[in-house]
SELUM-820576 format. One line per field, with one value per residue (C-alpha): residue in one letter; x, y, z. Coordinates in nm, 3 decimals, padded with zeros to 5 digits. Example, Ala and Ser with C-alpha at 12.3 -4.5 7.8 and 13.67 -1.06 7.14 Angstrom:
BEGIN
rest	(A|S) $
X	(01.230|01.367) $
Y	(-00.450|-00.106) $
Z	(00.780|00.714) $
***
This chain:
BEGIN
rest	(M|R|C|V|K|V|I|Q|S|E|L|E|S|R|L|C|M|R|V|K|T|L|F|P|A|L|I|F|F|A|C|S|V|L|T|G|I|G|H|V|R|A|A|D|V|N|L|P|N|I|G|S|S|A|G|E|L|L|S|P|E|E|A|H|Q|Y|G|A|S|M|L|H|E|M|R|S|L|D|M|V|L|D|D|P|L|L|V|A|Y|I|N|A|L|G|Y|R|L|V|A|H|S|D|K|P|D|Q|A|F|T|F|F|L|A|R|D|D|I|I|N|A|F|A|A|P|G|G|Y|I|A|V|Y|T|G|L|F|V|T|T|T|T|E|S|E|L|A|A|V|M|A|H|E|I|G|H|I|T|Q|N|H|L|A|R|A|F|E|D|A|Q|K|A|S|L|P|I|A|L|A|M|L|G|A|L|I|A|T|R|G|G|S|G|D|A|G|T|A|A|I|V|S|G|M|A|A|M|Q|Q|R|Q|I|N|F|T|R|H|D|E|T|E|A|D|R|M|G|I|Q|T|L|A|R|A|N|F|D|P|N|A|M|A|G|F|F|Q|R|M|Q|Q|A|L|R|P|S|D|D|G|E|V|P|E|F|L|R|T|H|P|V|S|T|S|R|I|S|D|A|K|S|R|A|E|A|L|S|K|E|V|A|N|R|T|P|L|L|E|S|T|A|G|H|T|A|P|S|S|S|W|L|L|L|Q|P|G|Q|A|G|K|N|P|L|A|Y|G|A|A|T|H|V|D|L|P|H|D|R|E|V|S|Q|R|Y|Y|E|L|M|R|E|R|V|R|V|L|T|A|I|N|P|N|A|I|L|G|Y|Y|S|D|N|L|R|D|N|P|S|F|D|T|T|A|N|R|Y|G|Y|A|L|A|L|L|Y|A|H|Q|P|E|K|A|L|V|Q|M|Q|K|L|G|A|A|Q|S|D|Q|L|V|F|Q|I|G|I|A|Q|S|E|F|S|F|G|R|R|D|A|A|L|K|R|Y|A|E|L|E|T|N|Y|P|R|N|R|A|L|A|L|M|H|S|D|A|L|L|Q|Q|A|D|A|D|S|A|H|K|T|Q|E|L|L|R|P|L|L|L|D|E|S|D|D|P|S|M|Q|T|N|F|A|R|A|C|E|L|A|G|D|K|I|R|A|G|Q|A|Y|A|E|A|A|L|Y|S|G|H|V|E|D|A|L|N|Q|L|K|A|L|T|S|R|A|D|L|D|Y|Y|Q|R|A|R|I|E|A|R|I|T|E|L|T|P|Y|V|L|E|L|R|R|K|H|I|K|P|D|A|Q|D|A|K|R|Q|G|L|R|A|G|L|G|R|D|N|D|A|T|E|R|D|S|N|T|A|S|S|H|K|S|S|T|T|F|C|I|G|A|N|A|C|T|P|L|S|S|E|R|N|N) $
X	(02.217|01.914|01.820|02.175|02.180|01.849|01.978|02.304|02.130|01.875|02.125|02.376|02.105|02.007|02.364|02.416|02.112|02.279|02.576|02.365|02.307|02.678|02.807|02.673|03.022|03.063|02.761|02.943|03.241|03.033|02.839|03.157|03.337|03.045|03.024|03.396|03.358|03.082|03.316|03.601|03.377|03.225|03.575|03.575|03.243|03.130|02.829|02.741|02.753|02.397|02.365|02.381|02.453|02.220|01.942|01.876|01.904|01.857|01.690|01.776|01.452|01.532|01.883|01.735|01.492|01.772|01.985|01.696|01.618|01.980|01.968|01.640|01.780|02.093|01.873|01.680|02.010|02.115|02.401|02.326|02.415|02.105|02.204|02.029|02.333|02.558|02.299|02.278|02.655|02.740|02.472|02.571|02.933|02.832|02.617|02.887|03.102|02.822|02.756|03.109|03.111|03.042|02.681|02.555|02.191|02.220|02.043|02.258|02.201|02.489|02.485|02.713|02.752|02.813|03.139|03.494|03.647|03.816|03.617|03.340|03.130|02.905|02.578|02.324|02.099|02.359|02.376|02.713|02.812|03.100|03.197|03.227|03.570|03.691|03.536|03.725|04.047|04.057|04.244|04.101|03.774|03.962|04.061|03.701|03.588|03.853|03.714|03.358|03.461|03.622|03.297|03.098|03.330|03.231|02.867|02.905|03.126|02.876|03.130|02.872|02.684|03.001|03.142|02.846|02.826|03.196|03.138|02.866|03.086|03.385|03.210|03.078|03.399|03.614|03.356|03.358|03.737|03.724|03.463|03.696|03.984|03.773|03.658|04.015|04.134|03.842|03.972|04.311|04.456|04.222|04.495|04.459|04.089|04.158|04.426|04.176|03.934|04.208|04.333|03.983|03.933|04.268|04.173|03.845|04.011|04.288|04.034|03.839|04.153|04.246|03.895|03.903|04.231|04.092|03.785|03.992|04.220|03.927|03.745|04.064|04.103|03.740|03.746|04.056|03.897|03.584|03.795|03.974|03.652|03.495|03.809|03.917|04.285|04.332|04.643|04.428|04.347|04.710|04.801|04.528|04.609|04.976|04.900|04.675|04.938|05.192|04.958|04.755|05.013|04.916|04.937|05.186|04.930|04.893|04.551|04.507|04.320|03.972|04.066|04.359|04.151|03.873|04.094|04.429|04.699|05.019|05.308|05.201|04.847|04.971|05.210|04.932|04.708|04.984|05.051|04.683|04.644|04.943|04.807|04.463|04.609|04.775|04.447|04.265|04.544|04.504|04.131|04.167|04.189|03.862|03.693|03.808|03.671|03.324|03.340|03.033|02.819|02.924|02.691|02.757|02.975|02.816|02.911|02.805|02.457|02.443|02.567|02.375|02.026|01.736|01.849|01.588|01.718|01.946|02.073|02.358|02.233|01.943|02.191|02.368|02.663|02.698|02.875|03.048|03.406|03.469|03.734|04.014|03.821|03.529|03.763|03.879|03.520|03.429|03.732|03.635|03.283|03.415|03.625|03.313|03.130|03.425|03.423|03.047|03.093|03.361|03.130|02.812|02.985|03.162|03.054|03.162|03.056|03.331|03.599|03.513|03.484|03.825|03.971|03.877|03.932|04.274|04.400|04.267|04.447|04.778|04.817|04.793|04.780|04.465|04.274|04.086|03.727|03.643|03.784|03.608|03.286|03.360|03.422|03.086|02.907|03.088|02.968|02.613|02.656|02.785|02.472|02.649|02.427|02.520|02.888|02.796|02.591|02.888|03.108|02.842|02.776|03.146|03.151|02.828|02.958|03.265|03.058|02.702|02.600|02.707|02.389|02.560|02.658|02.313|02.155|02.406|02.309|01.939|01.998|02.203|01.941|01.665|01.861|01.950|01.582|01.560|01.295|01.125|01.457|01.546|01.211|01.234|01.582|01.461|01.170|01.405|01.640|01.347|01.286|01.643|01.676|01.333|01.279|01.617|01.582|01.837|01.699|01.339|01.405|01.586|01.322|01.047|01.229|01.212|00.849|00.739|00.894|00.644|00.379|00.090|-00.153|-00.021|00.336|00.200|00.025|00.344|00.536|00.282|00.314|00.692|00.728|00.438|00.611|00.934|00.753|00.667|01.036|01.142|00.867|01.123|01.285|01.202|01.301|01.075|00.789|00.826|00.817|00.525|00.341|00.391|00.272|-00.043|-00.104|-00.074|-00.296|-00.567|-00.531|-00.492|-00.542|-00.273|-00.047|-00.094|-00.007|00.308|00.415|00.374|00.590|00.855|00.855|00.888|01.185|01.349|01.354|01.049|00.833|00.602|00.544|00.446|00.200|00.046|00.001|-00.172|-00.401|-00.490|-00.594|-00.842|-01.048|-01.126|-01.486|-01.405|-01.202|-01.340|-01.337|-01.012|-00.825|-00.928|-00.831|-00.482|-00.423|-00.545|-00.330|-00.025|-00.116|-00.133|00.217|00.374|00.204|00.409|00.735|00.629|00.515|00.853|01.033|00.816|00.888|01.258|01.193|01.297|01.078|01.054|01.207|00.985|00.746|00.938|00.907|01.143|00.919|00.607|00.760|00.734|00.360|00.348|00.498|00.765|01.037|01.415|01.604|01.968|01.957|02.159|01.930|01.616|01.672|01.488|01.180|01.213|01.268|01.078|01.164|00.941|00.846|01.147|01.253|01.616|01.817|01.703|02.066|02.099|02.384|02.500|02.587|02.894|03.258|03.476|03.849|04.039|04.077|04.428|04.605|04.707|04.546|04.325|04.227) $
Y	(13.001|13.071|13.400|13.534|13.449|13.628|13.942|13.943|13.883|14.157|14.425|14.342|14.361|14.710|14.835|14.672|14.861|15.194|15.111|14.971|15.308|15.387|15.129|14.781|14.630|14.724|14.529|14.201|14.375|14.578|14.277|14.073|14.341|14.395|14.021|14.015|14.298|14.107|13.811|14.023|14.186|13.849|13.736|13.998|13.910|13.594|13.779|13.964|14.343|14.452|14.798|15.168|15.441|15.662|15.413|15.384|15.007|14.882|15.051|14.957|14.762|14.574|14.504|14.349|14.142|14.014|13.928|13.745|13.561|13.451|13.312|13.132|12.983|12.865|12.701|12.519|12.370|12.274|12.522|12.682|12.537|12.633|12.478|12.682|12.726|12.826|13.067|13.235|13.253|13.387|13.657|13.759|13.787|13.973|14.225|14.277|14.397|14.593|14.772|14.911|14.989|15.326|15.219|15.040|15.088|14.910|14.574|14.266|13.894|13.656|13.290|12.991|12.854|12.479|12.439|12.344|12.637|12.909|13.218|13.463|13.706|14.007|14.033|14.310|14.401|14.335|13.956|13.815|13.450|13.274|12.942|12.657|12.580|12.922|12.885|12.563|12.707|13.004|12.955|13.243|13.429|13.744|13.582|13.489|13.837|13.992|13.827|13.921|14.280|14.300|14.190|14.433|14.703|14.616|14.674|14.988|15.149|15.068|14.877|14.670|14.981|15.175|14.888|14.873|15.249|15.258|14.993|15.209|15.519|15.335|15.146|15.446|15.657|15.354|15.230|15.575|15.570|15.228|15.357|15.638|15.396|15.162|15.448|15.572|15.229|15.165|15.053|14.968|14.658|14.435|14.403|14.772|14.731|14.424|14.613|14.889|14.640|14.466|14.800|14.895|14.563|14.602|14.950|14.824|14.536|14.755|15.007|14.729|14.578|14.918|14.964|14.620|14.691|15.016|14.835|14.567|14.822|15.028|14.721|14.615|14.950|14.976|14.617|14.670|14.979|14.779|14.501|14.742|14.911|14.572|14.470|14.198|14.172|14.427|14.236|13.931|14.045|14.084|13.764|13.561|13.700|13.622|13.269|13.214|13.354|13.104|12.806|12.855|12.888|12.824|12.460|12.322|12.357|12.728|12.708|12.984|12.889|13.035|13.265|13.422|13.470|13.651|13.828|13.887|13.918|14.112|14.212|14.576|14.485|14.288|14.571|14.828|14.611|14.572|14.947|15.027|14.768|14.901|15.255|15.144|14.925|15.230|15.421|15.137|15.110|15.479|15.428|15.110|15.281|15.463|15.141|14.952|15.225|15.175|14.797|14.749|14.929|14.746|14.538|14.166|14.042|13.855|13.510|13.598|13.659|13.290|13.179|13.380|13.282|13.520|13.704|13.680|13.889|13.789|14.134|14.277|14.626|14.563|14.553|14.874|14.711|15.010|15.194|14.892|14.774|14.431|14.390|14.129|13.885|13.900|13.822|13.506|13.394|13.471|13.281|12.969|12.978|13.031|12.715|12.517|12.650|12.578|12.213|12.204|12.323|12.060|11.778|11.905|11.937|11.601|11.348|11.030|10.977|10.722|10.947|11.246|11.021|10.874|11.223|11.310|10.972|10.917|11.263|11.249|10.918|11.012|11.386|11.523|11.884|11.799|11.726|12.055|12.136|12.228|11.905|11.701|11.871|11.786|11.426|11.410|11.550|11.300|11.015|11.142|11.171|10.812|10.688|10.619|10.828|10.640|10.726|11.077|11.124|11.031|11.288|11.561|11.501|11.544|11.872|11.987|11.901|12.118|12.411|12.375|12.721|12.650|12.623|12.440|12.151|12.132|12.112|11.841|11.641|11.673|11.563|11.264|11.166|11.183|10.979|10.720|10.670|10.877|11.100|11.207|11.318|11.506|11.687|11.779|11.924|12.123|12.264|12.373|12.536|12.728|12.882|13.007|13.100|13.229|13.298|13.158|13.059|12.777|12.620|12.658|12.487|12.194|12.162|12.168|11.901|11.671|11.753|11.689|11.345|11.259|11.305|11.367|11.653|11.759|11.794|11.978|12.236|12.286|12.341|12.599|12.789|12.769|12.893|13.136|13.429|13.372|13.377|13.741|13.822|13.514|13.483|13.432|13.136|12.818|12.582|12.755|12.771|12.399|12.302|12.532|12.386|12.032|12.134|12.290|11.978|11.749|11.984|11.962|12.313|12.214|12.564|12.726|12.430|12.482|12.850|12.774|12.503|12.754|13.008|12.741|12.659|13.026|13.091|12.769|12.894|12.705|13.004|12.829|12.550|12.809|12.969|12.633|12.538|12.867|12.827|12.479|12.624|12.861|12.562|12.467|12.530|12.580|12.901|13.196|13.549|13.655|13.336|13.365|13.733|13.659|13.373|13.566|13.864|13.638|13.489|13.841|13.912|13.599|13.582|13.856|13.695|13.351|13.499|13.670|13.341|13.177|13.460|13.396|13.025|12.934|12.641|12.467|12.126|11.822|11.770|11.474|11.294|11.536|11.832|11.639|11.581|11.952|11.932|11.628|11.846|11.623|11.762|11.732|11.414|11.327|11.201|11.447|11.410|11.492|11.823|12.134|12.277|12.100|11.756|11.432|11.274|11.024|11.020|10.847|10.791|10.859|11.161|11.510|11.611|11.816|11.699|11.852|11.678|11.852|11.794|12.023|12.060|11.730|11.576|11.536|11.453|11.813|12.016|12.295|12.520) $
Z	(-20.915|-21.130|-20.960|-21.000|-21.371|-21.423|-21.253|-21.446|-21.780|-21.721|-21.618|-21.888|-22.155|-22.033|-22.066|-22.403|-22.537|-22.449|-22.670|-22.954|-23.124|-23.143|-23.385|-23.464|-23.464|-23.098|-22.972|-22.926|-22.769|-22.526|-22.407|-22.375|-22.177|-21.944|-21.888|-21.817|-21.571|-21.401|-21.363|-21.229|-20.973|-20.893|-20.811|-20.537|-20.384|-20.564|-20.703|-21.022|-21.021|-20.956|-20.819|-20.900|-20.651|-20.849|-20.797|-21.169|-21.188|-20.835|-20.540|-20.178|-20.157|-20.478|-20.347|-20.034|-20.242|-20.464|-20.162|-19.999|-20.323|-20.346|-19.991|-20.059|-20.380|-20.201|-19.941|-20.211|-20.331|-19.976|-19.991|-19.653|-19.313|-19.114|-18.782|-18.508|-18.282|-18.571|-18.713|-18.372|-18.340|-18.687|-18.663|-18.309|-18.422|-18.736|-18.551|-18.292|-18.581|-18.747|-18.417|-18.431|-18.804|-18.964|-19.037|-18.725|-18.825|-19.159|-19.184|-19.237|-19.267|-19.202|-19.298|-19.349|-19.701|-19.727|-19.911|-19.820|-20.009|-19.805|-19.890|-19.801|-20.004|-19.968|-20.160|-20.224|-19.936|-19.666|-19.710|-19.611|-19.650|-19.478|-19.629|-19.384|-19.527|-19.417|-19.071|-18.991|-19.136|-18.899|-18.572|-18.369|-18.353|-18.450|-18.781|-18.854|-18.749|-18.974|-19.287|-19.187|-19.111|-19.455|-19.620|-19.404|-19.537|-19.894|-19.800|-19.589|-19.856|-20.133|-20.340|-20.524|-20.636|-20.715|-20.919|-21.151|-21.181|-21.269|-21.536|-21.689|-21.692|-21.834|-22.112|-22.305|-22.346|-22.423|-22.673|-22.837|-22.855|-23.018|-23.262|-23.366|-23.408|-23.619|-23.842|-23.880|-23.987|-24.225|-24.561|-24.419|-24.261|-24.063|-23.802|-23.715|-23.639|-23.432|-23.241|-23.165|-23.013|-22.816|-22.683|-22.574|-22.399|-22.224|-22.107|-21.967|-21.788|-21.642|-21.516|-21.349|-21.191|-21.046|-20.914|-20.756|-20.579|-20.445|-20.311|-20.143|-19.979|-19.856|-19.725|-19.545|-19.374|-19.274|-19.153|-18.938|-18.787|-18.705|-18.552|-18.323|-18.213|-18.130|-17.935|-18.171|-18.257|-18.540|-18.652|-18.730|-19.084|-19.191|-19.009|-19.178|-19.523|-19.471|-19.356|-19.658|-19.893|-19.762|-19.743|-20.061|-20.333|-20.698|-20.799|-21.050|-21.329|-21.253|-21.088|-20.829|-20.508|-20.463|-20.175|-20.360|-20.675|-20.493|-20.237|-20.413|-20.147|-20.205|-19.982|-19.997|-19.896|-19.595|-19.498|-19.524|-19.303|-19.045|-19.034|-18.998|-18.723|-18.530|-18.536|-18.421|-18.147|-17.998|-18.005|-17.829|-17.569|-17.487|-17.426|-17.212|-16.868|-16.933|-17.046|-16.737|-16.513|-16.665|-16.692|-16.475|-16.732|-17.045|-17.256|-17.301|-17.586|-17.874|-17.750|-17.396|-17.532|-17.610|-17.270|-17.016|-16.896|-16.931|-17.245|-17.514|-17.801|-18.087|-18.192|-17.983|-18.071|-17.835|-17.548|-17.634|-17.808|-18.038|-17.757|-17.607|-17.647|-17.494|-17.230|-17.255|-17.035|-17.277|-17.565|-17.388|-17.326|-17.685|-17.814|-17.621|-17.759|-18.111|-18.076|-17.984|-18.289|-18.517|-18.414|-18.458|-18.817|-18.872|-18.763|-18.929|-19.267|-19.259|-19.521|-19.347|-18.982|-18.922|-19.070|-18.851|-18.546|-18.625|-18.660|-18.302|-18.137|-18.297|-18.210|-17.856|-17.811|-17.975|-17.925|-17.567|-17.690|-17.886|-17.564|-17.531|-17.436|-17.794|-17.936|-17.667|-17.774|-18.137|-18.033|-17.853|-18.160|-18.382|-18.160|-18.191|-18.568|-18.580|-18.399|-18.070|-17.838|-17.520|-17.561|-17.673|-17.357|-17.137|-17.311|-17.302|-16.933|-16.854|-17.043|-16.877|-16.531|-16.586|-16.722|-16.601|-16.725|-17.084|-17.290|-17.575|-17.348|-17.191|-17.536|-17.626|-17.318|-17.405|-17.765|-17.649|-17.392|-17.649|-17.904|-17.638|-17.560|-17.242|-17.392|-17.070|-16.922|-17.240|-17.260|-16.892|-16.949|-17.249|-17.047|-16.766|-17.015|-17.168|-16.825|-16.806|-17.173|-17.284|-17.654|-17.751|-18.117|-18.117|-17.801|-17.917|-18.251|-18.095|-17.823|-18.085|-18.287|-17.985|-17.908|-18.265|-18.265|-17.991|-18.262|-18.022|-17.977|-17.636|-17.768|-18.071|-17.853|-17.652|-17.976|-18.092|-17.764|-17.788|-18.146|-18.188|-18.005|-18.200|-18.534|-18.472|-18.530|-18.729|-18.990|-19.268|-19.094|-19.296|-19.013|-18.767|-19.017|-19.088|-18.722|-18.656|-18.954|-18.829|-18.483|-18.628|-18.833|-18.530|-18.332|-18.598|-18.743|-19.108|-19.248|-19.036|-19.109|-19.484|-19.456|-19.259|-19.504|-19.787|-19.603|-19.543|-19.915|-20.005|-19.776|-19.893|-20.253|-20.381|-20.473|-20.716|-20.469|-20.210|-20.450|-20.543|-20.179|-20.104|-20.405|-20.286|-19.951|-20.115|-20.229|-19.869|-19.771|-19.403|-19.450|-19.260|-19.402|-19.237|-19.327|-19.690|-19.699|-19.562|-19.804|-20.107|-20.011|-19.998|-20.337|-20.478|-20.344|-20.488|-20.828|-21.005|-20.894|-21.018|-21.351|-21.387|-21.326|-21.590|-21.833|-21.779|-21.848|-21.496|-21.403|-21.067|-21.027|-21.064|-20.778|-20.646|-20.317|-20.152|-20.234|-20.145|-19.804|-19.734|-19.780|-19.557|-19.288|-19.148|-18.921|-18.932|-18.862|-18.895|-19.253|-19.458|-19.759|-19.563|-19.396|-19.291|-19.455|-19.790|-19.648|-19.683|-19.353|-19.185|-18.820|-18.675|-18.319|-18.404|-18.302|-18.388|-18.434|-18.756|-18.977|-19.303|-19.625|-19.766|-19.687|-19.482|-19.528|-19.538|-19.196|-19.063|-18.741|-18.693|-18.423|-18.551|-18.268) $
***
């Protein structure tokens, strides 16, 4: 990613300058070692080392900006799965864990990265990514939570900052030792000087390996503690690591799988995790009678937030989850919802509609144990993906009849109705759901998708009323900004539409596009004083960042049809190449179902739930 390369280059150059005055021959070595350290640490978290606990290189605000820039850049490359239901789920699950961590007040952003690899990473500013390949590989919500809790531990324990600070401290004394060795061998054999450099490099690498192992162990222990506090199975971390160790063995050519490279698993690490989990399980068991006696006063679990009518917020902290430990019944409810979301990920990341449909239909026909609610839901989504809305509607209605209070099934019915041509029925269902689930982001986005496909002023006004309150808390949401922009455009408010399109471009990683769109708005003669002031203030904010990108020779992509589509303000459809805020979709009457473009893990006839 361009933004990551800029950060790494800038920070490495600063450190290299500190060594420059010592000995010219060490310049290449110092830069090489620091680059190597960056790669080793990146293997832990899939990011360069950018942070200093002393705040010399990166302040908390800068860390947040870098994390946000990384997310925006990944969006621009279609590397983020921004499905509304999945965004709600992964953040609710993440904040359920954060609420029981040692730093419940720290800000986090959780998102799904589109890739079939089995991995996750933590980034500066509290940004945590879970790869879709890992999501569909987990078998329980506790396993998914275990990986997320581990990454939360890296953030709460300041491992990114400590890693870079350690690199700074290590580079200078080892470089000095190498300098002495080189001076001592001057005039002698060239092999002695080479040996001095090799020894120094080995020392640096060994120090970094030891530091990495310490970080991983600490993140494991903090993660297991968080799992136990949040009433997930604390044994899930050791169990998942053990399963990955057995399943992901190095190939015949010696290539180590991604997960094992970034999260090295050893027998001692698994044993330590098991011991820690056993101790914490006993502590939780001793507290269970007290929890059951106060069950009527507990806050809802993260998944329950998505299921119950009338709950507007998205952050479990708003419901007092920081002092809540879920009861076993809540874990069962949460597990069932997790299974639905796992199958949703599987379908939305499938490349071939017929292949994913065959995966479900074949297994449902041949394997009785595969016939579960979650797999039936995946089958219904696959039918919708394969442009068979009538069959999808039948499946969704069966699911909805069995669980009428399940929002996910009701949304599925509405999407199927709309795609099948029963638009009035679908819009009526959406409106009724809005009454029961006010200010629900996922529902609002899907409802607005349907309204915008009506392409009339009345639907546009309804969309504005629906999204305007949510934008107060979700202003950095490119999907919401895009839909709001299109609604404003249809309603005749071209200025507000232009502003929203610019915001959508910004949060989708197209910063220069956003700046150009705002500058274009300033040429309008119908701007009032306040509109012009807001637009010019935003231009002032974005200009330094764009100039810095230009200074780094990072230029925006060509203004192709895809980018022009953002300015045209067209909403999402189900074409994988025309998605979200940087899409160029046309006004189609097809389904509003959002489908991804990347592959998930290979489909098989084995049950995965």
